[in-house]
Backbone as a ProteinNet text record, in pm:
[ID]
protein_1_A
[PRIMARY]
MFRIFSTAFPSIQNRWASAIWLIAALTMVLGNVIAVVQPNIKRMLAYSSIAHAGYVAVAFAAVSDRGISAGLFYLLAYSLMNLGAFAIVTILGRSEDKFVNLTDYAGLAAKRPGLAAALSIFLLSLAGVPGTAGFAGKFLIFRAALESRLVWLTIIGVVTTVISFYYYLYVIVQMYMREPKDEFADVAVPGTIKLALFVSAVGTLYLGVLPTSVLNWTSSAALNTLR
[TERTIARY]
-764.6	-685.8	-741.7	-780.8	-872.3	-985.5	-1069.3	-1172.7	-1122.1	-1043	-1023.5	-951.5	-847.4	-772.4	-840.4	-918.6	-1011.6	-1113.9	-1204	-1283.8	-1273.2	-1178.1	-1146.3	-1023.6	-935.8	-816.8	-756.7	-886.3	-865.2	-805.2	-826	-791.7	-648	-581.7	-425.6	-350.4	-422.1	-377.3	-222.6	-190.1	-41.1	50.5	0.5	106.8	133.3	4.5	5.8	47.2	27.5	27	170.2	271	405.1	465.9	433.8	464.9	449	293.7	253.4	321.6	353.2	434.5	560.4	634.9	770.2	749.8	659.9	634	603.1	528.7	506.6	613.3	708.2	831.2	943.2	934.6	1036.5	994.2	866.3	800.9	825.8	776.6	798.5	948.2	1028.9	1153.3	1247.4	1221.5	1253.8	1217.2	1079.9	996.8	1045.6	1065.5	1095	1268.1	1323.5	1478.4	1509.5	1460.8	1487.9	1429.8	1311.8	1268.5	1341	1406.3	1499	1602	1645.1	1772.7	1721.9	1591.7	1549.6	1550	1600.5	1602.8	1504	1410.4	1302.7	1186.8	1065	982.5	883.3	864.4	793.9	799.6	953.1	1005.4	1010.4	1015.8	1022.1	870.3	756	630.4	592.9	654.7	638.7	699	813	869.2	786.4	736.9	664.1	526	473	371.7	381.3	499.5	529	540.3	592.8	595.1	471.8	379.9	216.7	151.7	200.9	130.3	182.4	291.9	341.4	259	240.8	129	10.3	-66.7	-189.3	-155	-34.4	3.7	15.7	53.7	64.6	-80.5	-181.6	-321.4	-363.7	-318.4	-337.3	-295.9	-178.1	-103.6	-156.1	-249.4	-298.6	-417.1	-473.3	-584.6	-690.8	-759.8	-853.7	-972.6	-1076.3	-1174.5	-1109.3	-1066.2	-988.6	-877.1	-809.6	-688.8	-757.6	-886.1	-938.7	-1009.5	-1042.5	-1126.1	-1008.1	-896.3	-771.5	-743.4	-726.8	-673.7	-760.9	-906.2	-992	-982.1	-979.4	-969.4	-848.5	-727.1	-614.8	-620.1	-684.6	-682.4	-772.6	-875.2	-945.5	-864.1	-805	-728.2	-623.1	-527.1	-429.2	-458	-571.2	-654.2	-653.2	-715	-706	-590.7	-500.9	-384.6	-287.6	-290.7	-188.2	-255.9	-379.2	-440.4	-391	-429	-364.3	-242.8	-144.7	-6.5	34.3	-5.3	44.6	-35.2	-150	-215.5	-151.6	-102.1	4.7	121.8	181.1	319.7	306.5	193.8	155.6	126.9	58.3	23.2	158	243.2	389.3	480.6	451.4	557	511.8	402	340.9	349.5	326.5	328.9	456.4	570.3	697.5	762.6	703.6	760.6	870.5	847.4	956	942.5	1020.2	1013.6	979	1075.2	1064.7	1158.2	1265.4	1338.6	1282.2	1321.6	1271.3	1315.8	1435.1	1462.7	1424.8	1346.1	1271.2	1147.6	1109.1	994.2	1038.9	1156.4	1215.5	1128.4	1072.7	983.4	860.5	824.8	663.4	578.9	588.4	469.3	475.3	588.4	604	534.2	531	475.4	322	301.8	181	140.3	86.5	66.3	-28.4	-145.2	-249.2	-195	-119.6	-48.3	39.5	104.9	210.9	141.2	26.1	-55.6	-102	-166	-235.7	-136.2	-17.1	75.6	118.6	135.7	197.9	105.5	-47.4	-146.2	-129.4	-115.1	-101.7	29.4	135.3	267.5	273.4	223.2	209.3	125.8	15	-73.6	11.4	66.4	136.4	263.1	314.3	402.3	338.7	204.2	135.1	154.8	111.8	106.5	-7.5	-20.3	-151.1	-244.7	-362.9	-487.6	-501	-419.4	-452.9	-507.9	-522.4	-596.8	-489.2	-376.3	-248.8	-207.1	-238.8	-202.9	-321	-441.8	-549.4	-525.4	-505.9	-470.3	-377.7	-259.2	-150.8	-172.3	-245.7	-299.6	-373	-452.1	-543.4	-461.4	-392.8	-328.4	-240.6	-153.6	-69.2	-123.5	-226.2	-327.9	-359.8	-411.9	-449.8	-338.4	-223	-107.1	-69.2	-75.6	-37.3	-146.7	-257.5	-383.3	-342.8	-299.1	-272.9	-121.4	-46.6	68.6	184	167.7	279.4	366.7	429.1	519	624.5	693	823.7	768.4	671.9	621.6	593	509.3	475.6	586.9	682	810.3	879.8	866.6	940.9	848.7	710.8	625.3	666.9	642.3	693.5	820.5	915.4	1053.4	1056.6	981	995.6	912.3	814.9	712.3	809.4	902	979.8	1105.6	1146.6	1222.8	1165.8	1027.9	936.9	945.1	935.6	947.5	1034	1153.4	1290.9	1239	1192.7	1178.6	1033.6	945.6	845.1	854.6	909	933.6	1034	1137.8	1226.7	1151	1051.1	984.2	923.2	872.3	807.9	910.2	1012.7	1130.4	1160.4	1158.1	1208.6	1104.5	961.2	854.4	861.3	892.5	870.2	987.3	1122.9	1219	1352.2	1319.6	1425.9	1390.4	1480.1	1439.5	1384.4	1292.1	1195.3	1311.2	1326.7	1394.8	1309.5	1181	1083.5	971.9	919.4	811.9	682.4	675.5	570	418	445.6	369.5	271.8	344.4	272.9	187.9	185.2	120.1	-31.1	-99	-263.5	-313.5	-408.6	-495.9	-634.1	-675.8	-819.2	-927.3	-1051.6	-1144.9	-1182.9	-1168.3	-1181.5	-1077.6	-950.2	-854.4	-873.4	-889.6	-911.4	-1015	-1123.2	-1236.4	-1168	-1099.6	-1058.4	-942.6	-867.2	-788	-838.6	-969.3	-1024	-1099.7	-1153.4	-1203.8	-1100.1	-1004.4	-893.7	-854	-832.6	-762.4	-859.3	-996.6	-1089.3	-1120.5	-1092.3	-1130.5	-1014.8	-891.7	-769.6	-783.7	-811.5	-835.9	-954.7	-1063.9	-1193.6	-1131.1	-1082.5	-1053.9	-951.9	-865.4	-783	-846	-948.6	-1004.8	-1140.3	-1199.8	-1329.5	-1343.4	-1258.7	-1274.3	-1376.2	-1450.4	-1559.6	-1645.7	-1726.8	-1827.6	-1752.7	-1656.8	-1599.3	-1557.3	-1490.3	-1464.7	-1547.8	-1665	-1790.3	-1826.6	-1821.1	-1845.1	-1739.4	-1617.3	-1507.8	-1519.8	-1573.9	-1580.5	-1694.8	-1815.2	-1925.5	-1881.9	-1794.5	-1746.7	-1662	-1580.7	-1486.8	-1566.2	-1669.5	-1743.3	-1829.9	-1880.5	-1934.6	-1845.2	-1698.3	-1602.6	-1595.9	-1575.8	-1555	-1651.6	-1780.6	-1888.1	-1895.1
769.4	893.7	1013.2	983	1089.4	1152.4	1070.9	1130.5	1174.3	1123.1	1198.7	1326.8	1336	1478.7	1569	1505.5	1619.9	1673	1610.3	1651.1	1692.1	1612.6	1655.5	1762.7	1740.9	1841.9	1953.7	2021.9	2089.6	2216.1	2265	2386.5	2380.4	2254.4	2256	2190.8	2225.6	2162.3	2198.1	2320.3	2366.8	2290.4	2208.9	2127.7	1996.7	1938.9	1777.8	1788.2	1876.4	1854.9	1867.1	1948.6	1919.7	1781.1	1727.6	1593	1490.9	1527.2	1407.6	1405.9	1553.6	1567.4	1489.1	1498.2	1442.6	1310.4	1241.6	1097.4	1062.1	1114.3	1072.5	1075	1176.8	1187.2	1077.8	1050.7	934.6	802.3	785.3	654.3	604.3	728.3	707	676.7	753.4	731.9	589.7	579.2	458.5	312.2	323.3	190.4	177.2	276.7	242.7	195.2	272.2	264.7	109	75	-64.7	-162.1	-143.7	-233.7	-285.4	-156.6	-171.9	-302.6	-316.3	-379.3	-560.9	-577.1	-682.6	-807.9	-909.1	-1019.4	-1104.7	-1103.2	-1169	-1114.4	-1174.5	-1090.2	-1059.8	-1144.9	-1130.2	-995.4	-977.6	-865.1	-755.9	-768.4	-650.4	-598.9	-674.8	-624.4	-562.4	-636.2	-584.4	-449.5	-401.6	-269.3	-182.2	-225.1	-132.8	-113.9	-190.6	-158.8	-40.8	-23.8	74.8	215.3	175.1	306.1	339.7	271.6	293.8	349.7	331.8	408.8	525.5	550.3	707.4	776.5	727.3	778.1	832.7	733.7	777.2	889.9	887	1004.1	1139.2	1120.2	1260.9	1313.4	1232.3	1276.6	1320.6	1255.4	1284	1423	1458.3	1580.5	1700.9	1657.5	1742.8	1859.1	1763.6	1841.9	1900.7	1833.2	1889.5	1765.9	1805.7	1695	1615.2	1692.3	1623	1517.7	1572.6	1452.7	1362.8	1379	1255.6	1156.3	1234	1152.7	1081.2	1123.6	1081.7	952.4	979.7	869.4	731.9	767	665.2	591.2	652.7	581.3	509.2	538.9	487.7	355.4	354.4	235.7	152	168.8	55.9	12	98.6	39.9	-48.5	19.3	-53.4	-221.9	-203.5	-321	-440.9	-386.7	-485.6	-538.3	-425	-483.5	-558.7	-521.5	-600.7	-721	-736.4	-868.4	-967.6	-912.3	-1018.5	-1058	-942.2	-987.1	-1078.9	-1048.8	-1151.8	-1291	-1298.6	-1415.4	-1499	-1438.9	-1532.5	-1555.9	-1481.9	-1514	-1629.1	-1604.1	-1721.1	-1861.3	-1867.4	-1977.4	-2038.5	-1942	-2001.6	-2040.5	-2003	-2044	-2186.1	-2233.1	-2339.6	-2355.1	-2472.7	-2476.8	-2503.1	-2536.4	-2517	-2399.5	-2284.3	-2153.3	-2149.9	-2197.2	-2200.2	-2083.6	-2058	-1969.7	-1802.4	-1781.1	-1644.5	-1537.5	-1584.2	-1480.6	-1435.7	-1314.3	-1250.1	-1330.7	-1384.8	-1496.7	-1610.9	-1635.9	-1757.4	-1773.1	-1641.2	-1614.8	-1612.9	-1647.9	-1654.7	-1759.1	-1692.4	-1790.8	-1827.2	-1755.1	-1791.8	-1784.4	-1677.2	-1636.2	-1753.2	-1834.7	-1947.3	-2074.5	-2090.8	-2197.6	-2186.5	-2057.1	-2030.9	-1885	-1873.8	-1738	-1657	-1720.8	-1666.8	-1599.2	-1677.7	-1607.9	-1503.9	-1503.2	-1398.8	-1282.9	-1293.1	-1190.9	-1094	-1178.1	-1133.9	-1077.3	-1150.8	-1068.5	-938.3	-942.2	-823.2	-691	-730.1	-617.4	-567.9	-639.9	-616.1	-527.2	-559	-486	-374.3	-357.3	-232.8	-135.5	-180.9	-83.2	-24.2	-156.7	-82.7	7.8	15.2	84.6	223.7	225.4	353.5	375	273.3	282.6	313.1	433.5	457.5	348.1	393	272.1	169.8	189.8	94	187.7	118	166.3	258	192.1	269.9	403.7	441.4	541.9	649.3	613.7	695.4	739.2	646.1	678.1	790.3	752.5	859.3	990.9	992.4	1130.8	1188.5	1141.5	1231.4	1255.1	1164.9	1230.4	1333.2	1300.6	1404.2	1572.2	1550.6	1664.7	1732.3	1657.8	1727.8	1791.3	1723.9	1784.5	1910.3	1906.9	2047.1	2140	2133.4	2202.8	2273.5	2179.2	2241	2286.3	2317	2364.5	2294.8	2164.5	2072.2	2024.2	2122.9	2100.1	2028.1	2025.1	1947.2	1793.7	1779.1	1660.7	1565.4	1650.6	1595.9	1547.3	1627.6	1602.9	1474.7	1456.9	1330.8	1208.1	1245.5	1124.8	1082.1	1161.8	1137.4	1083.2	1115.3	1066.9	928.2	902.3	771.7	661.5	715.7	644.1	604	666.1	646.7	536.8	546.9	460.5	312.9	316.1	191	114.1	168.4	102.5	11	29.8	-52.6	-201.9	-191.5	-342.6	-413.5	-337.2	-396.8	-433.6	-371.3	-405.9	-509.4	-524.4	-652	-764.3	-791.8	-898	-963	-826.2	-864.5	-922.1	-854.1	-890.5	-1023.5	-1062.7	-1212.5	-1302.3	-1267.6	-1376.5	-1389.9	-1261.6	-1276.7	-1291.8	-1276.4	-1222.3	-1302.1	-1411.8	-1504.3	-1644.8	-1733.3	-1865.4	-1938.2	-2019	-2101.8	-2158.4	-2151.4	-2220.2	-2345.5	-2339.7	-2447.4	-2457.7	-2586.6	-2614.2	-2545.6	-2512.5	-2464.5	-2579	-2684.4	-2806.6	-2835.8	-2816.8	-2842.2	-2727.6	-2629.9	-2504.6	-2531.6	-2551	-2580.1	-2429	-2390.4	-2258.6	-2321.9	-2315.3	-2343.2	-2241.8	-2297.4	-2212.2	-2070.9	-2109.4	-1982.5	-1870.1	-1922.2	-1847.9	-1751.8	-1838.3	-1800	-1676.4	-1688.4	-1585.5	-1463.8	-1513.2	-1372.7	-1305.1	-1379.8	-1304.2	-1218.8	-1303.6	-1217.3	-1091.9	-1104.8	-972.3	-877.8	-927.7	-822	-738.9	-845	-770.1	-667.3	-746.3	-639.3	-504.4	-536.4	-403.6	-297.7	-362.8	-287.6	-216.7	-280	-208.3	-109.7	-180.6	-71.4	64.5	50.5	174.5	275.7	201.2	277.8	334.9	265.4	330.1	410.3	359.3	431.8	460.6	565.5	569.7	667.3	731.3	843.3	788.3	674.3	636.8	598.3	538.4	526.6	653.7	735.1	870.7	951.7	956.5	1020.2	970.6	839.3	788.4	838.9	830.7	871.2	1024	1104.3	1241.7	1287	1212.9	1247.6	1177.6	1072.9	1022.7	1128	1194.7	1299.9	1423.9	1467.4	1577.8	1557.3	1434.7	1392.2	1380.1	1346.5	1348.1	1478.7	1586.6	1732.6	1790.4	1754.7	1820.8	1819.7
1566.3	1580.6	1511.1	1374.7	1297.9	1386.5	1419.1	1486.4	1637	1691.6	1848.9	1829.3	1730.5	1724.7	1646.2	1558.2	1499.7	1569.8	1657.4	1716.6	1882.1	1943.4	2077.4	2098.4	2003.2	2026.8	1910.9	1842.9	1753.9	1804.7	1903.8	1983.3	2020.3	2017.9	2051.5	1914.3	1793	1674.7	1640	1673.4	1671	1742.3	1839.2	1923.8	1864.1	1821.6	1779.1	1634	1562.8	1399.4	1361.7	1418.8	1369.7	1412	1538.7	1569.5	1473.9	1419.7	1325.4	1199.5	1163	1063.3	1060.3	1160.9	1170.4	1165.5	1237.8	1234.4	1086.6	1034.9	891.9	800.1	834.7	726.5	755	900.8	940.1	908.7	922.1	892.9	758.9	650.5	494.5	476.2	515.9	494.6	545.5	688.9	733.1	691.5	646.5	623.7	469.3	383.7	231	231.1	285.1	279.8	335.2	439.7	519.8	443.6	380.3	274.9	148.6	95.7	7.9	6.2	130.8	149.6	199.2	196.5	251.6	134.6	158.5	72.2	85.3	228.6	246.4	206.8	157.1	90.8	213.8	309.9	413.7	491.7	517.8	575.1	497.4	368.4	274.8	278.8	270.3	295.5	419.6	527	678.8	676.6	605.7	625.3	526.4	433.5	342.4	399.8	498.9	552.2	636.6	723.9	803.9	705.9	592	505.2	472.3	446.4	414	507.5	652.4	754.5	761.3	703.5	698.7	582.8	469.8	408.8	458.4	534	613.7	690.4	768.7	860.2	783.3	657.3	580.7	576.8	529	533	657	767.7	916.9	939.1	895.9	906.5	836.4	755.3	650	740.7	831.9	926.4	847	777.8	686.2	639.5	604.9	552.1	441.3	345.9	253.9	291.6	372.4	445.7	492.6	580.2	672.7	534.8	433.8	319.4	259.6	228.5	168.5	249.2	364.7	465.2	477.9	483.6	481.9	352.8	241.6	122.6	93.9	148.8	121	230.6	347.8	439.3	376.7	301.4	234.3	110.2	32.2	-74.4	-16.5	69.8	135.1	189	254.2	302.7	186.8	65	-34.4	-112.9	-143.3	-217.7	-102.4	20.9	102.5	137.5	150.9	181.4	75.2	-72.7	-172.6	-175	-133	-161.6	-69.7	62.6	174.1	168.9	109.3	79.8	-14.8	-130.5	-233.2	-174.5	-90.9	-36.2	56.6	137.2	232.7	156.5	57	-29.2	-88.1	-144.6	-197.6	-87.4	19.5	126.7	164.2	164.1	196.1	354.6	423.7	558.4	611.7	515.4	566.9	565.4	517.9	506.1	415.3	296.2	203	116.5	32.5	-64.7	-3.7	89.6	151.3	93.8	7	-49.1	-179.4	-226.1	-324.2	-469.2	-456.4	-564.4	-604.7	-485.8	-511.2	-589.7	-606.8	-705.1	-864	-885.4	-1026.9	-1113.8	-1203.1	-1320.4	-1276.3	-1178.4	-1132.4	-1254.9	-1305.3	-1430.9	-1538.8	-1549.6	-1638.6	-1594.4	-1447.9	-1390.9	-1333.2	-1286.7	-1211.2	-1267.7	-1408.2	-1453	-1374	-1336.6	-1255.6	-1127.8	-1053.3	-908	-943.1	-1040.7	-1078.6	-1134.8	-1211	-1243.1	-1150.9	-1037.3	-914	-819.6	-795.1	-718.8	-799	-942.2	-992.2	-974.4	-988.9	-963	-817	-738.7	-573.4	-555	-596.6	-595.4	-655.2	-797.2	-871.5	-811.3	-742.3	-650.8	-529.8	-474.8	-343.6	-395.8	-493.4	-549.6	-585.7	-632.9	-670.5	-818.8	-889.9	-1040.1	-1106.4	-1178.6	-1224.5	-1272.6	-1227.6	-1274.7	-1176.8	-1024.3	-933.6	-816.5	-713.1	-593.3	-525.7	-522.7	-441.2	-505.7	-632.2	-716.4	-668.7	-679.7	-648.2	-491.9	-396	-267.8	-238.5	-306.1	-276	-344.2	-465.9	-526.8	-437.4	-384.1	-305.8	-164.4	-110.4	1.1	-11.3	-132	-161.2	-205	-270.2	-286.9	-163.8	-62.9	36.3	111.7	127	192.3	136.7	-12.8	-94.3	-39.7	-49.3	-11.7	117	225.2	344.4	369.1	263	258.7	312.8	303.4	349.3	230	185.9	54.2	65.4	169.6	193.9	230.2	303.5	359.6	214.2	118.8	-5.4	-64.4	-73.6	-155.2	-93.3	36.8	77.7	52.3	52.1	0.3	-120.2	-207.6	-356.1	-383.4	-300.5	-339	-287.8	-158.6	-106	-171.2	-248.6	-314.7	-454.7	-519.8	-622.2	-574.6	-450.4	-374.6	-405.6	-336.7	-305.3	-485	-575.4	-704.4	-708.6	-657.9	-683.8	-610.7	-483.3	-427.1	-483.2	-524.2	-552.6	-698.6	-808.9	-942.9	-951.6	-850.4	-842.4	-824.4	-780.3	-748.1	-900.1	-946.7	-1069.6	-1177.9	-1175	-1282.8	-1234.1	-1111.9	-1078.5	-1136.3	-1160.1	-1173.3	-1331.6	-1397.6	-1544.5	-1619.6	-1565	-1661.3	-1611.3	-1527.9	-1467.4	-1487.5	-1508.6	-1525.3	-1383.9	-1401.3	-1298.4	-1213.6	-1070	-987.5	-909.1	-933.2	-894	-1005.5	-972.2	-1059.8	-1006.3	-875.5	-819.5	-824.6	-855	-877	-734.6	-632.2	-516.7	-443.5	-506.4	-465.5	-467.8	-364.9	-371.7	-339.8	-423.2	-404.3	-365.3	-263.3	-228.3	-289.6	-317.6	-391.2	-311.1	-189.9	-87.3	-116.5	-127.8	-121.5	-285.5	-384.8	-515.7	-515.9	-430.6	-454.3	-367.9	-244.2	-168.8	-279.7	-334.2	-434.7	-535.9	-608.6	-709.3	-653.9	-541.2	-476.9	-454.1	-419.4	-377.4	-483.9	-612.1	-745.4	-815.6	-823.2	-876.1	-798.7	-666.1	-577	-597.7	-598.2	-622	-742.4	-864.2	-1001.9	-988.1	-939.6	-935.4	-867.7	-735	-656.9	-752.5	-830	-907.4	-1034.3	-1088.4	-1219.6	-1198.6	-1111.9	-1072.8	-929.4	-875.5	-710.4	-674.6	-760	-724.3	-620.5	-645.1	-550.1	-404	-408	-268.2	-219.8	-286.3	-247.6	-206.2	-258.1	-205	-71.6	-32.6	80.5	194.8	160	259.7	284.3	167.6	194.7	290.8	301.9	381.5	518.6	526.8	661.5	735.1	638.3	692.8	736	658.6	711.4	832.7	847.3	967.4	1074	1057.4	1151.9	1226	1132.4	1172.6	1232.2	1218.7	1271.8	1431.5
[MASK]
+++++++++++++++++++++++++++++++++++++++++++++++++++++++++++++++++++++++++++++++++++++++++++++++++++++++++++++++++++++++++++++++++++++++++++++++++++++++++++++++++++++++++++++++++++++++++++++++++++++++++++++++++++++++++++++++++++

C-alpha cells in the first residue's frame, strides 16, 4: 500500500488521504477499547494487533518520506515484539490450549522468571514504554504525523496508547504481584524457541535503544519508494 499509493496515485492524494485518516483513527480506538475488556490473552493480543495496524495507518496517512520510513520501522519492531509475545503465550498454553485467561498468568515470575521477564519486555514494547522498539516506532510515527499537520490523529494515537497501558500492564501485574496458581512445571521450552525468544527480545531492546542504523535503512527505502 505504501508503494502503490505513493507512486501510482499521488495525483489523487486528496481523495484517499482522508479515508486513510478515518481508518487509522477508528482502528486505533476500536482495537484498544475492545482489547481492554478481553479476559482472554490471545484475544487481547489479537485486538491489540488491530490497534497496531492503526498506528501504521497513521504513518501512511502522513503521506511523506518520514511517514513511510516510520511505518517500515514500526512494522519491523512490531514483528519482533509480537512474535515473542505470541510465542510465550503458545508455550504456556501447551497443546491443550490451557492458560488463556489473563489471571492464569498469576505468579509466573516466581515459577518461570525467564519467561516472565521476556514476556514483560514484549508487553512493555507493545505498550510503547521508552527504551523499547515500540516507543521508538510510535515516536517516529507521531512525529511524521505532526509534521504533516495531522494533529488530531496524533492526539488520538497518543490517547489510545495510554489506554493500551492498562491491559498490557495488567498481565505484568498478574505475573509479578499475584500468588502463583500453577507450578508451570510441565512447560517445555525447546532450544529453538529459546533462541527465537532471545533474538526477539534483543531486537526489541536494540531498536528501542539504538534505532539509528535501522532507521537509516528505512529512510533510504522510503526515498527510493517516492522516486
